[in-house]
C-alpha positions in Angstrom: 12.5 -22.7 -12.6 14.3 -20.3 -10.3 17.2 -21.7 -8.3 16.2 -21.6 -4.6 18.0 -18.8 -2.8 17.9 -17.3 0.6 15.7 -14.3 -0.2 13.2 -16.5 -2.0 12.9 -18.9 0.9 12.7 -16.1 3.4 9.7 -14.3 1.9 7.8 -17.6 1.7 8.6 -18.2 5.4 7.4 -14.8 6.3 4.0 -15.3 4.6 3.7 -18.8 6.1 4.2 -17.2 9.6 2.0 -14.2 9.1 -0.2 -13.1 12.0 -4.0 -13.4 11.5 -5.5 -13.9 15.0 -5.4 -12.2 18.4 -3.8 -15.3 20.0 -1.1 -15.3 17.3 -0.4 -11.6 17.9 -0.2 -12.1 21.6 2.2 -15.0 21.2 4.3 -13.1 18.7 4.6 -10.0 20.9 5.6 -12.3 23.8 8.3 -13.8 21.7 9.3 -10.4 20.5 9.7 -9.4 24.2 11.7 -12.5 25.1 14.0 -12.2 22.0 15.1 -8.7 22.8 17.0 -7.5 25.8 15.7 -4.0 25.5 13.1 -2.8 27.9 10.7 -1.4 25.2 9.9 -5.0 23.9 8.8 -6.2 27.3 6.9 -3.0 27.9 5.1 -3.4 24.6 3.9 -6.9 25.5 2.8 -5.7 28.9 0.9 -2.8 27.3 -0.8 -5.1 24.9 -2.0 -7.4 27.7 -3.4 -4.7 30.0 -4.6 -2.2 27.4 -8.1 -1.9 26.0 -6.6 -2.5 22.5 -6.3 -6.2 23.2 -8.4 -9.4 23.1 -12.2 -8.5 23.0 -11.8 -5.3 21.1 -9.3 -6.7 18.6 -11.6 -9.7 17.9 -14.5 -7.4 17.2 -12.5 -5.4 14.7 -11.0 -8.5 13.0 -14.4 -9.9 12.5 -15.2 -7.0 10.1 -11.7 -6.0 8.9 -9.2 -8.9 8.8 -5.7 -8.6 10.3 -2.6 -9.8 8.6 0.9 -8.8 9.8 4.2 -10.3 8.6 6.8 -11.1 11.2 9.1 -8.7 9.4 6.8 -5.7 9.8 6.0 -6.7 13.4 9.7 -6.5 14.2 9.7 -2.8 13.3 7.3 -2.0 16.1 9.1 -0.4 19.1 6.1 0.3 21.4 2.4 -0.3 21.6 0.7 2.6 19.8 3.8 3.7 17.9 3.5 4.7 14.2 4.2 1.2 12.9 1.8 -0.4 15.4 -1.0 2.0 14.4 -0.7 0.9 10.7 -0.7 -2.8 11.5 -2.7 -3.6 14.6 -6.5 -3.2 14.6 -8.1 -0.5 16.7 -11.6 -0.3 18.2 -11.9 3.1 16.6 -12.3 1.3 13.3 -15.8 0.3 14.4 -16.7 3.8 15.6 -16.4 5.8 12.4 -19.1 8.5 12.0 -18.6 8.6 8.2 -19.5 5.0 7.4 -18.9 5.1 3.6 -17.3 2.0 2.4 -16.7 3.2 -1.2 -16.6 7.0 -1.1 -14.6 7.2 -4.4 -17.4 5.4 -6.2 -15.1 2.7 -7.5 -17.9 0.2 -7.8 -20.1 2.4 -10.2 -17.0 3.0 -12.2 -16.3 -0.7 -12.7 -17.6 -1.6 -16.2 -16.5 -5.3 -15.7 -15.1 -7.1 -12.7 -11.5 -6.2 -12.0 -11.5 -2.9 -13.8 -12.0 0.6 -12.5 -12.2 3.1 -15.3 -12.3 6.7 -14.0 -10.1 8.6 -16.4 -10.3 8.3 -20.2 -6.7 7.2 -20.8 -6.1 4.8 -17.9 -7.6 2.0 -15.9 -7.0 0.3 -12.6 -6.8 -3.5 -13.0 -7.6 -5.3 -9.7 -5.6 -8.5 -9.9 -5.6 -9.4 -6.2 -7.4 -8.8 -2.9 -4.5 -10.1 -0.8 -1.7 -8.1 0.8 1.3 -9.1 2.8 -0.2 -6.8 5.5 -3.7 -5.4 5.8 -3.1 -1.7 6.5 -5.6 -0.3 9.0 -5.9 2.8 6.9 -6.7 0.9 3.7 -8.9 2.7 1.2 -10.3 -0.7 0.1 -11.1 -2.1 3.5 -14.4 -3.3 2.0 -12.5 -5.7 -0.2 -9.0 -6.6 1.0 -8.5 -9.9 2.6 -12.2 -10.9 2.5 -13.1 -14.0 0.5 -16.9 -13.7 0.3 -17.1 -10.6 -1.8 -17.1 -9.9 -5.5 -13.5 -8.7 -5.7 -11.9 -10.1 -8.9 -9.3 -12.3 -7.3 -9.8 -13.5 -3.8 -8.4 -16.1 -1.6 -9.0 -19.8 -2.4 -10.1 -22.9 -0.6 -7.0 -25.0 -1.3 -3.2 -24.6 -1.1 -1.4 -22.6 -3.7 0.0 -24.6 -6.6 3.7 -24.8 -7.0 5.1 -23.4 -10.3 8.6 -22.7 -9.1 10.5 -21.5 -6.0 8.6 -18.2 -6.0 5.5 -20.1 -5.1 4.1 -21.6 -1.9 2.6 -25.0 -1.2 1.4 -24.4 2.3 -1.9 -22.9 3.6 -3.3 -22.1 7.1 -6.9 -22.3 8.1 -7.5 -19.9 11.0 -10.6 -18.3 12.5 -14.4 -18.3 12.0 -14.5 -15.5 9.5 -14.5 -17.9 6.5 -11.2 -16.5 5.4 -8.5 -18.9 4.4 -5.0 -17.5 4.8 -3.2 -18.8 1.8 0.0 -17.1 1.0 -0.4 -16.7 -2.7 -3.3 -16.6 -5.1 -4.0 -19.6 -7.3 -6.2 -18.5 -10.2 -9.5 -20.6 -10.1 -11.7 -20.7 -13.2 -13.9 -17.9 -11.8 -11.0 -15.6 -11.1 -9.4 -16.4 -14.5 -12.7 -15.4 -16.0 -12.7 -12.1 -14.2 -9.1 -11.4 -15.3 -10.0 -12.4 -18.8 -12.9 -10.0 -18.8 -10.6 -7.3 -17.6 -8.0 -8.0 -20.3 -10.8 -8.1 -22.9 -12.0 -4.7 -21.8 -8.5 -3.2 -22.0 -8.0 -4.7 -25.4 -11.3 -3.3 -26.8 -10.8 0.2 -25.5 -8.1 1.8 -27.7 -8.0 5.0 -25.7 -6.5 3.2 -22.7 -2.8 4.0 -22.7 -1.9 3.3 -19.1 -2.8 0.2 -17.1 -2.3 0.2 -13.3 -2.2 -3.2 -11.6 -3.6 -2.9 -8.1 -5.7 -4.7 -5.6 -4.8 -5.9 -2.9 -1.2 -6.2 -3.9 -0.3 -7.5 -7.3 3.1 -8.8 -6.0 1.1 -11.3 -3.9 0.5 -13.1 -7.2 2.9 -15.9 -8.1 5.7 -14.7 -10.4 4.4 -16.9 -13.1 0.9 -15.6 -13.0 2.1 -12.0 -12.9 4.3 -12.8 -15.9 1.2 -14.1 -17.8 -0.9 -11.0 -17.0 1.9 -8.6 -18.0 2.5 -10.5 -21.2 -1.2 -10.3 -22.1 -1.3 -6.6 -21.5 1.7 -6.1 -23.7 -0.1 -7.6 -26.6 -2.2 -4.4 -26.9 -0.4 -1.8 -28.9 -2.4 1.0 -27.5 -1.2 0.3 -23.9 1.9 2.4 -23.6 2.8 2.1 -19.9 2.1 -0.3 -17.1 2.2 0.6 -13.5 2.2 -1.7 -10.5 1.0 -0.4 -7.1 2.5 -2.4 -4.3 3.3 -2.0 -0.6 5.4 -5.2 -0.5 8.6 -3.3 -0.7 7.7 -1.9 2.7 5.9 -4.8 4.4 7.6 -7.8 2.8 10.7 -6.7 1.0 12.1 -10.2 0.7 9.4 -10.8 -2.0 11.5 -8.8 -4.4 13.8 -11.6 -5.7 16.1 -11.4 -8.7 13.7 -13.7 -10.5 10.8 -11.3 -10.0 13.0 -8.3 -11.1 14.0 -10.2 -14.3 10.4 -10.9 -15.1 9.3 -7.3 -14.6 12.2 -6.1 -16.7 10.7 -7.7 -19.8 7.8 -5.4 -19.8 9.2 -1.9 -20.0 8.1 0.8 -19.8 7.0 -0.4 -16.4 6.8 1.7 -13.2 6.2 0.7 -9.6 4.6 3.0 -7.1 5.1 1.8 -3.6 3.9 3.0 -0.2 6.1 4.1 2.8 4.5 6.2 5.5 7.2 6.5 8.2 11.0 6.7 8.3 11.2 3.5 10.5 9.9 1.5 7.5 13.0 2.3 5.4 15.3 -0.5 6.5 18.3 -2.2 4.9 15.9 -4.9 3.7 13.6 -2.3 2.1 16.6 -0.5 0.5 17.8 -3.8 -1.0 14.4 -4.5 -2.5 14.3 -1.1 -4.1 17.8 -1.4 -5.4 17.0 -4.8 -7.0 14.1 -3.2 -8.9 16.0 0.0 -9.8 18.9 -2.1 -11.2 16.3 -3.7 -13.5 15.5 -0.2 -14.8 12.2 0.2 -13.0 11.4 3.7 -11.9 10.1 3.8 -8.3 7.7 6.3 -6.8 6.1 6.5 -3.4 2.4 7.3 -2.6 2.6 8.2 1.1 -0.7 8.6 3.0 -0.9 11.5 5.6 -2.0 9.7 8.8 -2.8 11.3 12.2 -0.4 10.0 14.8 1.9 8.4 12.3 3.5 11.0 10.1 1.5 14.2 10.5 4.4 16.5 11.5 6.9 18.4 9.2 9.8 16.7 11.0 8.7 13.1 10.3 7.7 13.9 6.8 11.0 15.6 6.0 12.9 12.7 7.3 10.8 10.2 5.3 11.2 12.1 2.1 15.0 12.3 2.5 15.2 8.6 3.2 13.1 7.8 0.2 15.3 9.6 -2.4 18.3 8.0 -0.7 17.0 4.5 -1.7 16.1 5.8 -5.2 12.4 6.2 -4.6 10.8 9.4 -5.9 8.2 10.9 -3.6 5.1 11.0 -5.9 1.9 11.7 -4.0 1.2 12.6 -0.4 -2.4 11.5 -0.2 -4.9 13.0 2.3 -6.7 9.9 3.6 -10.0 9.1 1.9 -13.2 9.2 3.9 -13.4 5.4 4.0 -15.4 3.6 6.7 -13.2 2.5 9.6 -10.4 5.1 9.0 -11.7 8.4 10.6 -9.2 8.2 13.5 -6.4 8.5 10.9 -7.7 11.7 9.2 -5.9 15.0 10.0 -7.2 18.4 8.8 -6.3 19.7 5.4 -4.5 22.6 7.2 -2.1 20.1 8.7 -1.3 18.7 5.3 -0.8 22.2 3.8 1.5 23.3 6.7 3.6 20.2 6.1 3.9 20.9 2.4 4.9 24.5 3.2 7.6 23.2 5.6 9.0 20.9 2.9 9.3 23.6 0.3 12.8 25.2 0.6 14.0 22.7 3.2 14.1 19.8 0.9 15.4 19.3 -2.7 12.7 19.6 -5.2 12.9 15.9 -6.2 12.0 15.0 -2.6 8.7 17.0 -2.6 5.5 15.1 -3.4 2.2 16.5 -4.6 -0.4 16.8 -1.9 -3.5 15.2 -3.2 -7.1 14.7 -2.3 -9.3 12.2 -4.1 -12.8 13.7 -4.5 -15.8 11.7 -3.3 -18.2 10.5 -5.9 -15.4 9.4 -8.2 -14.5 12.9 -9.5 -10.8 12.2 -9.4 -7.6 13.6 -7.7 -6.9 17.3 -7.1 -3.5 18.7 -6.0 -3.5 21.1 -3.1 -0.9 23.8 -2.6 -0.2 26.3 0.2 -1.4 29.8 -0.7 1.8 31.5 -1.8 0.1 34.3 -3.7 -1.1 36.8 -1.2 -2.6 39.3 -3.6 -2.5 40.0 -7.3 -3.9 42.2 -10.1 -3.3 42.5 -13.8 0.2 43.9 -13.4 1.8 42.2 -10.4 1.4 39.7 -7.6 2.6 39.7 -4.0 4.2 36.3 -3.4 5.4 34.7 -0.2 8.4 32.3 -0.2 9.1 29.3 2.0 10.7 31.6 4.7 7.5 33.7 5.0 9.1 36.7 3.1 7.0 38.5 0.5 8.2 40.0 -2.7 6.6 41.7 -5.7 6.4 39.6 -8.9 5.8 41.8 -12.0 4.1 40.2 -15.0 
């Protein structure tokens, strides 16, 4: 059993005090205003009260797409409608999406058993949770995350989480009329254990699977003990060479990364973590500490940033973000163009915007700070990298190539 420490208790308190309802959000913003002497906090609460983003519209959105915000992430908001706000607070535009495709990447047809998505021959996604510390408004699995009455492999339960040590919670909070119980960790009921068992069995029987990606939801919302069990089970398969964990907790609830968690993960190398920062304001001292804890355990860290309109869709913001990421030892991995998921149209910029940003990064940032710009093809056809058009013309002898400054030169084969 882990000795209780400040960081362990802190992340539990954060989850216990997460915001799920409009009234909780209103009260929290009011407290946020009262606790700060700066004008922006008071203005933010006033904007919330008078703006169309509040009350009725919020409740309509939350009815379909749940809200969850940790006090930590709420504290990063500086004004209503700023880049942090847009990622966390529901918007009526989520209900006015002309696309209306809940699963554009065809994850459901590519799910041979519950909890597994098998798109590429050598790797699978293993969905071990449908809970997150925060429900991002741009989520590509809005159809699943935070909703208890669907077929996702591990959903929230109807009783408090069981205590297995100090990385576990014993408290739960009933909230609204959406039949969603806001428990802070997942306790694995028999049905969910069965789904996980089917997933593990599928991985064990398919010898061409060399890479297993734990995803969800957020795998780090599992108790440390349950995560340990899952990782141990995967490591029994000799054909599985690498394990990856996709988690945004380093950004939205960095206190979850305790020394105990890092010591458990360290047992299962080669193990990689891809996290998800979208804006420079998310890279705080707390987030840096979480990343450092994992890096010291020998875990390589990558970042899968999503290009979001009104959040990070300028070369200046993206450059600052990438610089800050490598400073905290996180390698920019992918810059995702947002998928055409129902409820997210207001976040989607043009492809030209993304290509111009990538062009601006090249030459102005060290190569290790430049991610691949990716689109995920609808229909489940996989990811494709996009690059600015540097080759202006070519024949069988030479090419005319443009560099990052816009200068052209002749490249002879």
